[in-house]
MIGUMI-811041 format. One record per residue: residue number from 1; residue in three letters; x, y, z of N, C-alpha, C, CB in turn. Coordinates in pm, whole numbers, plus 50000, padded with zeros to 5 digits. Glycine has a CB too. Example, Ala and Ser with C-alpha at 12.3 -4.5 7.8 and 13.67 -1.06 7.14 Angstrom:
<rs>
+------+------+-------+-------+-------+-------+-------+-------+-------+-------+-------+-------+-------+-------+
| voza | miba |   nc1 |   nc2 |   nc3 |  cac1 |  cac2 |  cac3 |   cc1 |   cc2 |   cc3 |  cbc1 |  cbc2 |  cbc3 |
+------+------+-------+-------+-------+-------+-------+-------+-------+-------+-------+-------+-------+-------+
|    1 |  ALA | 51319 | 49431 | 50780 | 51230 | 49550 | 50780 | 51320 | 49670 | 50780 | 51131 | 49553 | 50905 |
|    2 |  SER | 51285 | 49775 | 50708 | 51367 | 49894 | 50714 | 51290 | 50003 | 50787 | 51408 | 49940 | 50572 |
+------+------+-------+-------+-------+-------+-------+-------+-------+-------+-------+-------+-------+-------+
</rs>
This chain:
<rs>
+------+------+-------+-------+-------+-------+-------+-------+-------+-------+-------+-------+-------+-------+
| voza | miba |   nc1 |   nc2 |   nc3 |  cac1 |  cac2 |  cac3 |   cc1 |   cc2 |   cc3 |  cbc1 |  cbc2 |  cbc3 |
+------+------+-------+-------+-------+-------+-------+-------+-------+-------+-------+-------+-------+-------+
|    1 |  MET | 53489 | 49689 | 51565 | 53442 | 49646 | 51434 | 53309 | 49571 | 51446 | 53546 | 49558 | 51366 |
|    2 |  GLU | 53290 | 49504 | 51558 | 53167 | 49430 | 51579 | 53047 | 49524 | 51587 | 53176 | 49346 | 51706 |
|    3 |  ASP | 53069 | 49642 | 51644 | 52960 | 49739 | 51655 | 52915 | 49789 | 51519 | 53003 | 49857 | 51742 |
|    4 |  ILE | 53009 | 49806 | 51428 | 52974 | 49853 | 51294 | 52893 | 49748 | 51220 | 53101 | 49889 | 51215 |
|    5 |  ALA | 52928 | 49622 | 51237 | 52852 | 49515 | 51172 | 52711 | 49509 | 51229 | 52923 | 49379 | 51190 |
|    6 |  TYR | 52698 | 49524 | 51359 | 52566 | 49525 | 51422 | 52483 | 49643 | 51370 | 52579 | 49532 | 51575 |
|    7 |  LEU | 52545 | 49759 | 51360 | 52478 | 49878 | 51310 | 52437 | 49861 | 51164 | 52568 | 50001 | 51326 |
|    8 |  ALA | 52524 | 49802 | 51083 | 52492 | 49779 | 50943 | 52375 | 49682 | 50930 | 52614 | 49726 | 50868 |
|    9 |  ALA | 52372 | 49579 | 51011 | 52261 | 49483 | 51007 | 52131 | 49550 | 51051 | 52291 | 49362 | 51097 |
|   10 |  ALA | 52139 | 49634 | 51151 | 52020 | 49705 | 51198 | 51967 | 49799 | 51090 | 52051 | 49783 | 51326 |
|   11 |  TYR | 52056 | 49871 | 51023 | 52013 | 49960 | 50916 | 51953 | 49881 | 50800 | 52131 | 50043 | 50866 |
|   12 |  ALA | 52013 | 49768 | 50764 | 51960 | 49686 | 50655 | 51821 | 49633 | 50691 | 52055 | 49569 | 50625 |
|   13 |  ALA | 51803 | 49590 | 50814 | 51672 | 49542 | 50858 | 51570 | 49655 | 50856 | 51681 | 49481 | 50999 |
|   14 |  MET | 51611 | 49772 | 50900 | 51520 | 49886 | 50902 | 51480 | 49926 | 50760 | 51586 | 50005 | 50974 |
|   15 |  ILE | 51573 | 49928 | 50668 | 51542 | 49962 | 50530 | 51449 | 49856 | 50469 | 51671 | 49974 | 50447 |
|   16 |  GLY | 51473 | 49729 | 50502 | 51387 | 49623 | 50454 | 51245 | 49636 | 50507 | 51443 | 49489 | 50491 |
|   17 |  LEU | 51231 | 49669 | 50635 | 51099 | 49687 | 50694 | 51026 | 49808 | 50635 | 51110 | 49702 | 50845 |
|   18 |  ILE | 51099 | 49915 | 50612 | 51037 | 50032 | 50550 | 50992 | 49999 | 50408 | 51135 | 50151 | 50549 |
|   19 |  GLY | 51073 | 49924 | 50334 | 51035 | 49882 | 50200 | 50912 | 49793 | 50202 | 51150 | 49810 | 50132 |
|   20 |  TRP | 50906 | 49698 | 50294 | 50791 | 49609 | 50304 | 50665 | 49689 | 50340 | 50816 | 49499 | 50409 |
|   21 |  PHE | 50677 | 49781 | 50434 | 50564 | 49863 | 50475 | 50514 | 49947 | 50358 | 50602 | 49954 | 50593 |
|   22 |  THR | 50605 | 50006 | 50282 | 50567 | 50086 | 50166 | 50497 | 50001 | 50061 | 50690 | 50155 | 50106 |
|   23 |  TRP | 50548 | 49882 | 50037 | 50486 | 49790 | 49941 | 50342 | 49757 | 49983 | 50570 | 49661 | 49929 |
|   24 |  GLN | 50323 | 49727 | 50111 | 50189 | 49695 | 50161 | 50097 | 49816 | 50151 | 50197 | 49645 | 50307 |
|   25 |  LEU | 50147 | 49933 | 50182 | 50068 | 50054 | 50175 | 50024 | 50084 | 50032 | 50146 | 50172 | 50231 |
|   26 |  MET | 50113 | 50069 | 49936 | 50079 | 50093 | 49797 | 49977 | 49991 | 49748 | 50204 | 50088 | 49709 |
|   27 |  ASP | 49988 | 49867 | 49793 | 49892 | 49763 | 49755 | 49754 | 49795 | 49810 | 49939 | 49625 | 49805 |
|   28 |  ARG | 49747 | 49841 | 49933 | 49618 | 49878 | 49992 | 49560 | 50000 | 49926 | 49633 | 49902 | 50141 |
|   29 |  LEU | 49643 | 50097 | 49892 | 49594 | 50217 | 49824 | 49538 | 50183 | 49686 | 49706 | 50320 | 49810 |
|   30 |  LYS | 49600 | 50086 | 49618 | 49550 | 50042 | 49489 | 49411 | 49980 | 49504 | 49646 | 49942 | 49425 |
|   31 |  ASP | 49392 | 49902 | 49610 | 49262 | 49841 | 49637 | 49158 | 49947 | 49669 | 49273 | 49740 | 49753 |
|   32 |  VAL | 49193 | 50045 | 49750 | 49101 | 50153 | 49784 | 49066 | 50233 | 49659 | 49163 | 50246 | 49892 |
|   33 |  ARG | 49163 | 50258 | 49575 | 49137 | 50334 | 49452 | 49039 | 50260 | 49362 | 49268 | 50360 | 49377 |
|   34 |  SER | 49053 | 50129 | 49350 | 48960 | 50054 | 49266 | 48820 | 50053 | 49326 | 49010 | 49909 | 49248 |
|   35 |  ARG | 48809 | 50049 | 49458 | 48677 | 50056 | 49522 | 48613 | 50192 | 49501 | 48689 | 50026 | 49672 |
|   36 |  ILE | 48691 | 50298 | 49513 | 48638 | 50433 | 49491 | 48592 | 50448 | 49347 | 48745 | 50540 | 49524 |
|   37 |  GLU | 48668 | 50397 | 49251 | 48628 | 50405 | 49111 | 48499 | 50327 | 49087 | 48738 | 50352 | 49021 |
|   38 |  ALA | 48482 | 50214 | 49154 | 48358 | 50137 | 49139 | 48239 | 50215 | 49194 | 48371 | 50001 | 49210 |
|   39 |  VAL | 48257 | 50280 | 49308 | 48149 | 50359 | 49365 | 48117 | 50478 | 49275 | 48186 | 50408 | 49507 |
|   40 |  GLU | 48219 | 50544 | 49223 | 48196 | 50658 | 49135 | 48124 | 50617 | 49008 | 48328 | 50726 | 49101 |
|   41 |  SER | 48161 | 50504 | 48952 | 48093 | 50459 | 48830 | 47949 | 50422 | 48859 | 48167 | 50341 | 48768 |
|   42 |  THR | 47922 | 50367 | 48976 | 47784 | 50335 | 49014 | 47703 | 50463 | 49035 | 47783 | 50249 | 49142 |
|   43 |  LEU | 47762 | 50561 | 49098 | 47690 | 50686 | 49124 | 47670 | 50767 | 48997 | 47765 | 50769 | 49226 |
|   44 |  SER | 47760 | 50757 | 48902 | 47746 | 50834 | 48779 | 47647 | 50769 | 48682 | 47881 | 50850 | 48711 |
|   45 |  ASN | 47612 | 50641 | 48703 | 47514 | 50570 | 48621 | 47400 | 50520 | 48710 | 47581 | 50452 | 48545 |
|   46 |  PRO | 47312 | 50608 | 48755 | 47208 | 50561 | 48849 | 47109 | 50466 | 48783 | 47132 | 50680 | 48906 |
|   47 |  LYS | 47095 | 50470 | 48653 | 47003 | 50377 | 48585 | 47050 | 50234 | 48596 | 46987 | 50415 | 48439 |
|   48 |  ASP | 47181 | 50214 | 48603 | 47237 | 50079 | 48613 | 47210 | 50018 | 48749 | 47387 | 50081 | 48586 |
|   49 |  SER | 47192 | 50100 | 48852 | 47173 | 50047 | 48986 | 47027 | 50029 | 49025 | 47239 | 50137 | 49085 |
|   50 |  ASP | 46933 | 50059 | 48933 | 46790 | 50044 | 48962 | 46742 | 49902 | 48950 | 46710 | 50129 | 48871 |
|   51 |  GLU | 46823 | 49813 | 48906 | 46782 | 49674 | 48882 | 46741 | 49602 | 49004 | 46890 | 49599 | 48818 |
+------+------+-------+-------+-------+-------+-------+-------+-------+-------+-------+-------+-------+-------+
</rs>
């Protein structure tokens, strides 16, 4: 029975780590997306960047 508890704890930790990694990845992708949109808006309005 002790082995099953150890296995359950290991699975719970693994699921938690995968969830944390996914959360961090989505947060970084959101940041990259906003940077890409800023670059695209700058490139589509070249008159705004002549200042």
